[in-house]
C-alpha positions in Angstrom: -227.6 -68.0 14.6 -224.3 -66.6 13.5 -221.1 -66.6 15.6 -218.5 -63.8 15.4 -215.0 -63.9 16.9 -213.3 -60.5 17.4 -209.7 -60.2 18.5 -208.9 -57.4 20.9 -205.2 -56.6 20.9 -205.3 -54.3 24.0 -206.0 -57.1 26.5 -205.1 -60.1 24.2 -208.6 -61.5 24.2 -211.1 -62.9 21.8 -214.7 -61.8 22.2 -217.4 -64.2 21.0 -220.6 -62.7 19.8 -223.8 -64.2 18.5 -226.4 -62.7 16.2 -229.9 -64.1 16.6 -233.0 -62.5 15.1 -231.0 -59.4 14.1 -229.6 -58.7 17.5 -226.0 -59.0 18.5 -225.0 -60.1 22.0 -221.8 -60.9 23.8 -221.4 -64.6 24.7 -217.8 -64.9 26.1 -214.4 -63.4 26.4 -211.4 -65.7 26.1 -207.9 -64.6 27.1 -205.2 -65.6 24.6 -202.0 -66.9 26.4 -198.8 -65.2 25.5 -195.9 -63.1 26.7 -196.5 -60.5 29.4 -196.5 -56.8 28.3 -198.4 -54.8 26.0 -201.1 -56.3 23.8 -200.4 -57.2 20.2 -202.5 -57.7 17.1 -203.9 -61.2 16.9 -204.6 -62.7 13.5 -207.4 -65.2 13.7 -208.1 -68.2 11.5 -210.7 -70.9 11.6 -210.0 -74.5 10.6 -211.6 -75.8 7.3 -213.9 -78.1 9.3 -214.8 -75.1 11.6 -213.9 -77.1 14.8 -211.0 -74.9 15.8 -210.1 -71.2 16.0 -206.4 -70.3 15.9 -205.0 -67.1 17.3 -201.4 -65.9 16.9 -199.7 -63.2 19.0 -197.4 -60.9 17.1 -194.9 -60.6 19.9 -191.9 -62.8 20.5 -191.8 -65.7 20.8 -194.9 -65.5 18.5 -197.1 -68.1 20.2 -200.2 -69.6 18.5 -203.2 -70.9 20.5 -205.9 -73.3 19.3 -209.4 -73.1 20.7 -212.3 -75.6 20.2 -215.4 -73.8 18.8 -219.0 -74.9 18.7 -218.5 -77.4 21.5 -221.6 -76.1 23.2 
C-alpha cells in the first residue's frame, strides 16, 4: 500500500489517495485552513519520521498547517 498526498490549489485542499494492487483510489479530502479568497499553491512536505504532513499557503499571512498522517 502506498499513500499519495496531492495539493489542490483551487479549493485549498489535500487529496489523500492510496494505491493497492495497482489500483488508485481516493481516501479523503482535507481542507487546508487559510485566508479567504482565491486558492493558492500549497507546497507540501512530510516530516523525516513520516508522522506529519505540512502544507503552506502562498497567500498572506502565509500560514502553515500540520496534519498527522498514518494515524489510522
